[in-house]
C-alpha positions as CSV (number, residue, x, y, z in Angstrom):
1,M,-9.8,21.4,0.3
2,K,-9.8,19.6,3.7
3,Q,-9.0,20.6,7.2
4,M,-6.9,18.0,9.1
5,L,-4.5,17.7,12.0
6,G,-0.9,17.2,10.9
7,E,1.8,15.6,13.1
8,V,5.1,17.4,13.1
9,T,7.6,14.7,12.2
10,T,10.5,16.9,11.2
11,L,11.4,20.5,12.3
12,E,14.9,21.4,11.4
13,N,17.0,24.4,10.3
14,L,17.8,24.8,6.6
15,S,19.6,28.1,7.4
16,Q,19.7,30.3,10.5
17,N,16.2,31.7,9.8
18,V,14.6,29.0,7.6
19,Y,13.0,25.9,8.9
20,R,12.1,22.7,7.1
21,V,8.9,21.2,8.4
22,V,7.4,17.8,7.5
23,L,3.9,17.1,8.5
24,S,2.4,13.5,8.6
25,L,-1.2,13.6,7.7
26,P,-4.0,11.3,8.9
27,E,-4.9,10.4,5.2
28,A,-3.4,10.7,1.8
29,I,-4.1,13.9,-0.2
30,T,-3.6,14.9,-3.8
31,F,-2.3,18.3,-4.7
32,D,-0.7,20.1,-7.7
33,A,2.8,21.5,-7.8
34,G,2.6,25.1,-6.7
35,Q,-0.3,24.8,-4.4
36,Y,-0.3,25.9,-0.7
37,L,-1.8,25.1,2.6
38,Q,-3.1,27.2,5.5
39,V,-2.0,26.7,9.1
40,V,-5.1,27.3,11.2
41,M,-4.0,29.3,14.3
42,G,-7.6,30.4,15.1
43,E,-11.1,30.5,13.5
44,R,-10.2,33.8,11.8
45,D,-6.4,33.3,11.7
46,K,-5.2,31.2,8.9
47,R,-1.7,31.6,7.6
48,P,-0.6,30.4,4.1
49,F,2.6,28.5,3.3
50,S,3.6,27.0,0.0
51,I,3.9,23.2,-0.2
52,A,7.6,22.4,-1.1
53,S,6.9,18.7,-1.7
54,C,6.8,17.2,-5.1
55,P,3.1,16.5,-5.8
56,S,1.7,13.0,-5.6
57,K,-0.9,11.2,-3.6
58,T,0.8,11.4,-0.3
59,D,0.3,11.4,3.5
60,T,3.1,13.9,4.1
61,V,3.8,17.5,3.1
62,E,7.0,19.6,3.4
63,L,7.2,23.3,4.1
64,H,10.0,25.8,4.2
65,I,9.2,28.5,6.7
66,G,11.2,31.7,7.1
67,A,10.9,32.8,10.7
68,T,12.7,35.3,12.9
69,A,11.9,36.7,16.3
70,D,10.8,40.0,14.7
71,N,8.4,38.1,12.4
72,P,5.7,36.8,14.7
73,Y,3.5,35.8,11.8
74,A,5.8,32.9,11.0
75,M,7.6,32.5,14.3
76,E,4.3,31.8,16.2
77,V,3.6,28.9,13.8
78,I,7.0,27.4,14.5
79,D,6.6,27.9,18.2
80,E,3.1,26.2,18.1
81,M,4.6,23.3,16.2
82,R,7.4,22.9,18.7
83,A,5.0,23.1,21.7
84,Q,2.2,20.9,20.5
85,G,3.9,18.5,18.0
86,E,0.9,18.9,15.7
87,I,-0.9,21.6,13.8
88,T,-4.2,22.0,12.1
89,I,-4.0,22.8,8.4
90,E,-6.3,23.3,5.4
91,V,-5.0,21.7,2.2
92,P,-4.7,22.1,-0.8
93,L,-5.3,25.6,-1.9
94,G,-4.2,27.9,-4.8
95,Q,-4.8,28.4,-8.5
96,A,-1.2,29.2,-9.6
97,S,-0.1,25.6,-10.0
98,Y,2.2,24.0,-12.7
99,R,0.8,24.0,-16.2
100,G,2.3,20.8,-17.5
101,A,0.4,20.7,-20.8
102,S,2.0,24.0,-22.0
103,E,4.9,23.8,-24.4
104,R,6.4,27.2,-23.6
105,P,9.8,27.4,-21.8
106,I,9.4,28.0,-18.0
107,I,10.9,30.8,-15.9
108,L,10.7,30.3,-12.1
109,I,11.4,33.4,-10.0
110,A,11.7,33.1,-6.2
111,G,12.6,35.6,-3.5
112,G,13.7,34.0,-0.2
113,T,11.4,31.2,1.0
114,G,9.2,31.8,-2.0
115,F,11.6,29.2,-3.3
116,S,9.4,26.5,-1.8
117,Y,6.7,27.2,-4.4
118,T,9.2,27.0,-7.3
119,W,10.9,23.9,-5.8
120,S,7.7,21.9,-6.0
121,I,7.1,23.0,-9.6
122,L,10.7,22.3,-10.5
123,Q,10.6,18.8,-9.1
124,A,7.3,18.0,-10.9
125,H,8.6,19.4,-14.2
126,L,11.8,17.4,-14.1
127,R,9.8,14.2,-13.6
128,R,7.3,15.0,-16.3
129,D,9.0,16.8,-19.1
130,P,12.8,17.2,-18.6
131,Q,13.3,18.2,-22.3
132,R,11.2,21.4,-21.9
133,P,13.6,24.2,-20.9
134,I,13.2,25.5,-17.3
135,T,15.2,28.3,-15.6
136,L,15.1,29.1,-11.9
137,Y,16.1,32.6,-10.7
138,W,16.5,32.6,-6.9
139,G,17.2,35.8,-5.1
140,G,18.4,36.4,-1.5
141,R,20.2,39.0,0.5
142,A,23.4,36.8,0.7
143,L,24.5,33.3,-0.4
144,N,23.5,31.7,2.9
145,D,19.9,32.6,2.2
146,L,20.0,30.3,-0.8
147,Y,19.9,27.2,1.4
148,Y,19.5,24.7,-1.5
149,D,22.2,26.3,-3.6
150,A,24.5,23.2,-3.8
151,K,21.5,20.9,-4.5
152,L,20.3,23.1,-7.4
153,R,23.8,23.4,-8.9
154,A,24.0,19.5,-8.9
155,L,20.6,19.3,-10.5
156,S,21.6,21.7,-13.2
157,E,24.5,19.5,-14.0
158,Q,22.3,16.4,-14.3
159,H,19.6,18.0,-16.5
160,A,20.8,19.8,-19.6
161,N,17.6,21.8,-19.9
162,F,17.5,23.1,-16.3
163,H,19.3,26.3,-15.8
164,Y,19.9,27.7,-12.3
165,R,20.6,31.4,-11.7
166,P,21.3,32.4,-8.1
167,V,21.1,36.2,-7.4
168,V,22.3,37.9,-4.2
169,E,22.1,41.5,-3.1
170,E,25.3,41.4,-1.1
171,A,28.2,39.4,-2.7
172,A,31.2,38.1,-0.8
173,G,34.2,36.0,-1.4
174,N,34.5,34.4,-4.9
175,W,30.9,34.9,-5.9
176,H,30.4,34.4,-9.6
177,G,26.6,34.8,-9.9
178,A,24.4,37.8,-10.5
179,I,24.3,40.7,-8.0
180,G,21.3,42.9,-7.3
181,L,17.5,42.3,-7.5
182,V,16.3,39.0,-8.9
183,H,13.9,40.4,-11.5
184,H,16.7,42.6,-12.9
185,A,18.7,39.4,-13.5
186,V,15.8,37.9,-15.4
187,M,15.3,40.9,-17.6
188,A,19.1,41.0,-18.3
189,E,19.0,37.5,-19.7
190,Q,15.5,37.0,-21.1
191,S,15.0,38.9,-24.3
192,D,11.6,37.6,-25.2
193,L,9.3,37.1,-22.2
194,S,6.3,36.7,-24.5
195,E,7.4,33.1,-25.2
196,A,7.6,31.9,-21.6
197,D,5.4,30.7,-18.8
198,V,6.6,32.7,-15.7
199,Y,5.9,31.5,-12.1
200,V,6.8,33.9,-9.2
201,A,6.7,33.8,-5.4
202,G,8.1,36.2,-2.8
203,R,7.1,39.4,-1.1
204,F,4.1,41.1,-2.5
205,E,6.2,44.1,-3.4
206,M,8.5,42.0,-5.6
207,V,5.6,40.2,-7.3
208,R,3.9,43.6,-8.1
209,V,7.0,45.0,-9.7
210,I,7.6,41.8,-11.7
211,R,4.0,41.9,-12.9
212,D,4.2,45.5,-14.0
213,E,7.7,45.5,-15.5
214,F,7.4,42.1,-17.3
215,H,4.0,43.0,-18.8
216,A,5.5,46.2,-20.1
217,H,8.3,44.1,-21.7
218,G,5.9,41.8,-23.5
219,L,4.8,39.1,-21.1
220,P,1.1,38.4,-21.4
221,L,-0.5,38.4,-18.0
222,E,-2.2,35.1,-18.6
223,Q,1.3,33.6,-18.8
224,L,2.3,34.9,-15.3
225,Y,1.4,32.7,-12.3
226,G,1.6,33.3,-8.6
227,D,-1.0,33.3,-5.9
228,A,0.2,36.7,-4.6
229,L,-1.2,38.2,-7.9
230,A,-4.7,37.7,-6.6
231,F,-4.0,40.1,-3.7
232,I,-2.1,43.0,-5.4
């Protein structure tokens, strides 16, 4: 893990409340899919965000940051990036990274901008082992929260073993996906969780429920990955 100053080369909206940030780094780094960085706002104020980039030795990293005026934890980071054009980060961090050597099917579960964690893993997997089945369940309140929906639908058409399952809590129009909570959609479709590697990112409350309910339905805890698990 290194501390370095990243230059903000891209800061754009992916949706009304989600920002895509690209940081240019002073030197190339190596990280694993599913790792994260910390934005250093102060000596004792370090805020974690998943790296959305596909892993490689690179001098840029991409973040997807959900930020609203009533969420100062993230909005202050966006404001600092806008004001200064640069930000101090610590990178890479995290133990819940992609296990490419496993032969088990993969289930990715994301709530909101937890998608950035699963997006990095998905990209790495499709490059490494596209024949090994992988399914992404992405939950949001409404369709416009699933800001890469069209991109994921196109990817699922290109890769026979990638299955995309969008889930919304509030359906509108001609919605044909699942409705409700994202982990309920997983349990409705996946009959044998014991045979899968499961990666999860989202609010701590969601991750806690998934850990408890999936384990009760046969998922070994050693096959469940997510950095939030270390804090709940």
